[in-house]
C-alpha positions as CSV (number, residue, x, y, z in Angstrom):
1,M,-180.0,-8.4,-88.7
2,R,-178.4,-5.1,-89.2
3,K,-179.4,-3.5,-92.6
4,M,-176.6,-3.3,-95.1
5,L,-175.9,0.4,-95.5
6,N,-173.5,2.3,-97.7
7,T,-170.1,3.9,-97.1
8,L,-169.5,7.3,-98.7
9,Y,-165.9,7.5,-99.9
10,V,-164.8,11.1,-100.8
11,T,-161.6,11.3,-102.7
12,T,-161.9,14.6,-104.6
13,Q,-159.3,17.0,-103.1
14,G,-160.9,20.3,-101.8
15,A,-164.3,18.7,-101.3
16,Y,-166.5,20.1,-98.5
17,L,-169.2,18.2,-96.8
18,N,-172.0,19.8,-94.9
19,K,-175.5,19.1,-93.4
20,E,-178.6,20.1,-95.4
21,G,-181.6,19.0,-93.5
22,E,-181.3,15.2,-93.1
23,T,-178.9,14.9,-95.9
24,V,-175.1,15.0,-96.5
25,A,-174.2,17.4,-99.2
26,V,-170.9,17.0,-101.0
27,N,-169.6,20.3,-102.5
28,I,-166.8,20.7,-105.0
29,E,-165.7,24.2,-106.1
30,R,-168.8,25.7,-104.3
31,E,-171.2,23.5,-106.3
32,T,-173.2,20.7,-104.7
33,R,-172.4,17.5,-106.6
34,L,-174.1,14.9,-104.4
35,R,-176.8,14.7,-101.7
36,L,-177.4,11.5,-99.7
37,P,-179.9,10.9,-96.9
38,I,-178.0,10.3,-93.6
39,H,-180.1,7.2,-92.8
40,T,-178.7,5.4,-95.9
41,L,-175.1,5.6,-94.6
42,S,-173.1,3.6,-92.1
43,S,-169.9,5.7,-92.4
44,I,-168.1,8.4,-94.4
45,V,-164.4,8.0,-95.3
46,C,-162.5,11.2,-96.4
47,F,-159.2,11.0,-98.3
48,G,-156.7,13.8,-98.2
49,Q,-157.9,17.5,-98.3
50,V,-161.6,16.9,-97.6
51,T,-163.3,18.9,-94.9
52,C,-166.6,18.5,-93.0
53,S,-168.7,21.1,-91.2
54,P,-169.0,20.8,-87.4
55,F,-172.8,20.5,-87.8
56,L,-172.4,17.5,-90.1
57,L,-170.0,15.8,-87.7
58,G,-172.4,16.3,-84.8
59,H,-175.3,15.0,-86.9
60,C,-173.3,11.9,-88.0
61,G,-172.3,11.2,-84.4
62,E,-175.9,11.5,-83.2
63,H,-177.0,9.0,-85.9
64,G,-174.2,6.5,-85.5
65,V,-172.4,7.3,-88.7
66,A,-168.6,7.2,-88.2
67,V,-166.6,9.7,-90.1
68,S,-162.9,8.7,-90.8
69,F,-160.1,10.7,-92.2
70,L,-157.2,9.2,-94.2
71,T,-154.4,10.6,-96.1
72,S,-154.9,10.9,-99.9
73,Y,-152.9,7.6,-100.2
74,G,-155.0,5.7,-97.7
75,K,-153.1,6.0,-94.4
76,Y,-155.6,6.1,-91.4
77,L,-155.5,9.3,-89.4
78,A,-158.5,9.7,-87.2
79,S,-162.2,9.1,-86.7
80,V,-165.2,11.0,-85.3
81,Q,-167.5,8.6,-83.5
82,G,-170.8,9.1,-81.6
83,P,-171.5,7.7,-78.1
84,T,-170.3,4.2,-77.5
85,S,-173.0,1.5,-77.9
86,G,-173.4,-1.6,-75.8
87,N,-172.8,-1.7,-72.1
88,V,-169.9,-1.5,-69.7
89,L,-170.4,-5.2,-68.6
90,L,-169.5,-6.5,-72.1
91,R,-166.3,-4.4,-72.2
92,R,-165.4,-5.5,-68.7
93,T,-165.7,-9.1,-69.8
94,Q,-163.6,-8.3,-72.9
95,Y,-160.8,-6.8,-70.7
96,R,-160.9,-9.7,-68.3
97,Q,-160.5,-12.2,-71.1
98,A,-157.6,-10.3,-72.6
99,D,-155.8,-10.5,-69.2
100,E,-156.3,-14.2,-69.0
101,P,-153.7,-16.2,-71.1
102,A,-155.8,-19.2,-71.7
103,A,-158.9,-17.2,-72.8
104,S,-156.7,-15.1,-75.0
105,A,-155.2,-18.1,-76.6
106,G,-158.6,-19.6,-77.2
107,L,-159.9,-16.6,-79.1
108,A,-156.6,-16.0,-80.9
109,R,-156.7,-19.6,-82.1
110,M,-160.2,-19.0,-83.6
111,F,-159.1,-15.9,-85.4
112,V,-156.1,-17.7,-86.9
113,L,-158.2,-20.7,-87.8
114,G,-160.4,-18.4,-89.8
115,K,-157.5,-16.9,-91.5
116,V,-155.8,-20.2,-92.4
117,N,-159.0,-21.7,-93.7
118,N,-159.7,-18.7,-95.8
119,C,-156.2,-18.4,-97.2
120,R,-156.5,-22.1,-98.2
121,T,-159.8,-21.3,-100.0
122,V,-158.0,-18.5,-102.0
123,L,-155.3,-21.1,-103.0
124,G,-158.0,-23.7,-103.8
125,R,-159.9,-21.3,-106.0
126,A,-156.8,-20.4,-107.9
127,L,-156.2,-24.1,-108.6
128,R,-159.7,-24.5,-109.7
129,D,-159.9,-21.4,-111.9
130,H,-156.3,-21.0,-113.2
131,G,-154.7,-24.3,-112.6
132,D,-153.7,-24.6,-116.2
133,K,-151.7,-21.4,-116.1
134,F,-148.9,-22.4,-113.6
135,D,-147.2,-25.4,-112.1
136,R,-149.8,-26.8,-109.9
137,S,-147.6,-29.0,-107.7
138,A,-146.3,-26.3,-105.3
139,L,-149.7,-24.8,-104.8
140,E,-151.3,-28.2,-104.2
141,L,-148.7,-28.9,-101.5
142,A,-149.4,-25.5,-99.9
143,H,-153.1,-26.1,-100.1
144,A,-152.7,-29.4,-98.3
145,Q,-150.4,-28.0,-95.7
146,F,-152.9,-25.3,-94.8
147,G,-155.5,-28.0,-94.2
148,R,-153.0,-29.7,-91.8
149,T,-152.3,-26.4,-90.1
150,S,-156.0,-25.9,-89.4
151,Q,-156.1,-29.3,-87.7
152,K,-153.0,-28.5,-85.7
153,L,-154.5,-25.2,-84.5
154,L,-157.4,-27.1,-82.8
155,K,-154.9,-28.7,-80.5
156,V,-152.9,-25.6,-79.5
157,D,-153.6,-23.8,-76.3
158,N,-150.5,-21.6,-76.0
159,L,-150.8,-18.0,-77.2
160,D,-147.2,-17.7,-78.4
161,E,-147.6,-20.9,-80.3
162,V,-150.7,-19.6,-81.9
163,R,-148.9,-16.5,-83.0
164,G,-146.0,-18.6,-84.3
165,I,-148.4,-20.6,-86.5
166,E,-150.1,-17.5,-87.8
167,G,-146.7,-16.0,-88.8
168,Q,-145.6,-19.2,-90.5
169,A,-149.0,-19.5,-92.4
170,A,-148.8,-15.8,-93.5
171,S,-145.2,-16.4,-94.8
172,S,-146.2,-19.5,-96.7
173,Y,-149.3,-17.8,-98.2
174,F,-147.5,-14.8,-99.4
175,G,-144.7,-17.0,-100.6
176,H,-147.1,-18.4,-103.1
177,F,-149.1,-15.3,-103.8
178,N,-147.2,-14.4,-107.0
179,Q,-148.4,-17.6,-108.6
180,L,-151.9,-16.4,-108.2
181,I,-151.2,-13.5,-110.5
182,V,-151.8,-15.1,-113.9
183,N,-151.9,-12.0,-116.1
184,R,-149.4,-9.2,-116.6
185,K,-147.0,-10.6,-114.2
186,T,-144.2,-8.2,-115.3
187,D,-146.3,-5.2,-114.4
188,F,-147.6,-6.8,-111.2
189,H,-144.8,-8.9,-109.8
190,F,-145.0,-9.8,-106.1
191,S,-141.9,-10.9,-104.3
192,G,-143.1,-10.6,-100.7
193,R,-145.2,-8.4,-98.4
194,S,-143.9,-4.9,-97.9
195,R,-145.6,-2.0,-96.1
196,R,-145.0,1.5,-94.8
197,P,-144.4,2.1,-97.6
198,P,-145.4,-0.5,-100.1
199,R,-142.6,-1.2,-102.6
200,D,-144.5,-2.6,-105.5
201,R,-147.9,-2.2,-107.2
202,V,-149.4,-5.4,-105.6
203,N,-148.4,-4.4,-102.1
204,C,-149.8,-0.9,-102.8
205,L,-153.1,-2.4,-103.7
206,L,-153.2,-4.8,-100.8
207,S,-152.3,-2.1,-98.3
208,F,-155.1,0.2,-99.5
209,L,-157.7,-2.6,-99.3
210,Y,-156.5,-3.6,-95.8
211,T,-157.0,0.1,-94.7
212,L,-160.6,-0.1,-96.0
213,L,-161.1,-3.4,-94.2
214,Y,-159.6,-1.9,-91.0
215,H,-162.1,0.9,-91.1
216,D,-165.0,-1.6,-91.5
217,T,-163.9,-3.9,-88.7
218,R,-163.4,-1.0,-86.3
219,S,-166.9,0.2,-87.1
220,A,-168.4,-3.3,-86.6
221,L,-166.8,-3.8,-83.2
222,E,-167.8,-0.3,-81.9
223,T,-171.4,-1.0,-83.2
224,V,-171.8,-4.0,-81.0
225,G,-170.2,-2.3,-78.0
226,L,-166.7,-3.9,-78.0
227,D,-163.4,-1.9,-77.6
228,P,-161.5,-2.2,-80.8
229,A,-158.2,-1.4,-79.0
230,V,-158.1,-4.5,-76.7
231,G,-157.4,-7.7,-78.6
232,Y,-156.2,-11.2,-78.1
233,L,-154.0,-12.2,-81.0
234,H,-152.3,-8.9,-81.5
235,R,-150.5,-7.4,-78.6
236,D,-151.6,-4.1,-77.1
237,R,-149.7,-1.1,-78.4
238,P,-150.4,2.6,-78.1
239,G,-152.4,3.8,-81.1
240,R,-153.1,0.3,-82.4
241,L,-156.6,-1.2,-82.5
242,S,-155.6,-4.7,-81.7
243,L,-159.1,-6.3,-81.7
244,A,-159.9,-4.7,-85.1
245,L,-156.6,-6.3,-86.4
246,D,-157.7,-9.6,-84.8
247,L,-161.0,-9.6,-86.6
248,M,-159.4,-8.5,-89.8
249,E,-157.4,-11.7,-90.1
250,E,-160.5,-13.8,-91.1
251,F,-161.4,-11.3,-93.8
252,R,-158.1,-10.3,-95.4
253,P,-158.3,-13.3,-97.9
254,V,-162.1,-12.9,-98.5
255,L,-162.5,-9.1,-98.9
256,A,-159.0,-7.9,-99.8
257,D,-156.7,-10.5,-101.3
258,R,-159.3,-12.1,-103.6
259,L,-160.4,-8.7,-104.8
260,A,-156.8,-7.5,-105.5
261,L,-156.2,-10.7,-107.5
262,S,-159.4,-10.1,-109.5
263,L,-158.5,-6.5,-110.2
264,I,-155.1,-7.5,-111.5
265,N,-156.0,-10.7,-113.4
266,L,-159.0,-9.1,-115.1
267,G,-157.0,-6.1,-116.2
268,Q,-159.0,-3.6,-114.3
269,V,-156.0,-1.9,-112.7
270,K,-153.2,-0.7,-115.0
271,K,-149.5,-0.2,-114.6
272,K,-149.9,3.5,-115.3
273,G,-152.3,3.9,-112.4
274,F,-149.4,3.6,-109.9
275,Q,-146.6,6.1,-109.2
276,I,-143.1,5.2,-108.0
277,K,-141.6,7.9,-105.8
278,E,-137.8,8.6,-105.4
279,S,-138.0,6.9,-102.0
280,G,-139.2,3.7,-103.6
281,A,-142.7,4.0,-102.3
282,V,-145.5,3.0,-104.7
283,L,-148.7,5.1,-104.7
284,M,-152.0,4.9,-106.5
285,D,-153.3,7.7,-108.6
286,D,-156.8,9.2,-108.1
287,E,-158.5,7.3,-110.9
288,T,-157.1,3.9,-109.7
289,R,-158.1,4.7,-106.1
290,K,-161.7,5.5,-107.2
291,L,-161.9,2.3,-109.3
292,V,-160.7,0.2,-106.3
293,L,-163.2,1.9,-104.0
294,T,-166.0,1.2,-106.5
295,E,-165.1,-2.5,-106.8
296,Y,-164.7,-2.8,-103.1
297,Q,-168.3,-1.6,-102.6
298,K,-169.5,-3.9,-105.3
299,R,-167.8,-6.8,-103.6
300,K,-169.4,-5.9,-100.3
301,Q,-172.9,-6.0,-101.9
302,A,-172.5,-9.6,-103.2
303,E,-174.3,-12.2,-101.1
304,I,-172.9,-15.3,-99.5
305,E,-174.3,-17.9,-97.1
306,H,-172.8,-17.6,-93.6
307,P,-171.8,-21.1,-92.5
308,F,-172.8,-20.6,-88.8
309,I,-176.0,-18.6,-88.9
310,K,-177.1,-20.4,-92.1
311,E,-178.4,-17.2,-93.7
312,K,-177.5,-15.4,-96.9
313,V,-175.9,-12.0,-96.0
314,P,-174.0,-9.4,-98.1
315,I,-170.3,-9.9,-97.9
316,G,-170.0,-6.4,-96.4
317,M,-172.1,-7.5,-93.5
318,L,-169.9,-10.4,-92.5
319,V,-167.7,-8.3,-90.3
320,F,-170.8,-7.1,-88.4
321,V,-172.0,-10.7,-88.0
322,Q,-168.7,-11.8,-86.7
323,A,-168.5,-8.9,-84.3
324,Q,-172.0,-9.9,-83.0
325,L,-170.9,-13.5,-82.6
326,L,-167.8,-12.4,-80.7
327,A,-170.0,-10.3,-78.4
328,R,-172.4,-13.2,-77.8
329,Y,-169.5,-15.4,-76.9
330,L,-168.1,-12.9,-74.4
331,R,-171.6,-12.6,-72.8
332,G,-171.7,-16.3,-72.4
333,D,-174.4,-17.0,-75.0
334,L,-172.1,-19.2,-77.1
335,D,-169.7,-21.9,-75.9
336,A,-167.0,-20.7,-78.3
337,Y,-166.4,-18.0,-80.9
338,P,-167.1,-19.4,-84.4
339,P,-164.8,-17.9,-87.0
340,F,-166.0,-17.2,-90.5
341,L,-164.9,-20.2,-92.6
342,W,-165.1,-19.4,-96.3
343,R,-165.7,-22.2,-98.7
């Protein structure tokens, strides 16, 4: 089992990262504020005007530590990665499966099954924890419908039909999402998913968490030797990492949606921590971004029992476990890809 390592998030504008022996040094205003041994890191994520020395980038690449660059508001820009792990035979199998409609439909079905199940769990936990704070009937109907959708998916073998079911499930899920916000609904009202740019505080929070998850799934796939650009559920598109998006579907409810709801309902994020621009775009301020990053890391450290391997693993390791299971399926070691089903 891969050891759970840390991700270093650097949000301070003007920060400079360099190599000092076997450590990463974070310098702010020419003063070293932090040193971390390279072997304790899985990746480094830089937001905005953060620079790295070429020696550090080379050292990170040599030791398998991905360095990603995002805008100060969390839009992904680029990554520096070391040599590709795995072997060419695994990727050739991945590409052949992607070109085969039946094989693509089978894998896409499993990704969507994981998503539908885990969205249902989010609804179920809301009914369990906050059922006295809203009208339960609509959410109970949606919860039951997601159960029927999971059963329906098991009988579908057409890729377009799988995609259609995924779209309907996402629409239904986000159609009920505002009910899951039980505190400060005026400040954090959700009327539907909006992106590029997000148009309200809830969408801003979700988009930022999805960006972090995108980084983690990409890293997991590259670690096991898969190509994150060639997927099954999401169509190929220049500049899009389709397999990373495929794998994300299982984890959006677990790692992002549930955390966003907790941050809002527990009062950890505040109205004043978001800025509304003239264009209508909503952006986080620096303090809110740091808070969200801290809570995301805490969430990843919590342990959960994986239903397939029957072991307790940190939540942050789940994407790596699933990437390994996907690679094992493509190699022929497993009869089917088992999605992560959260309970």
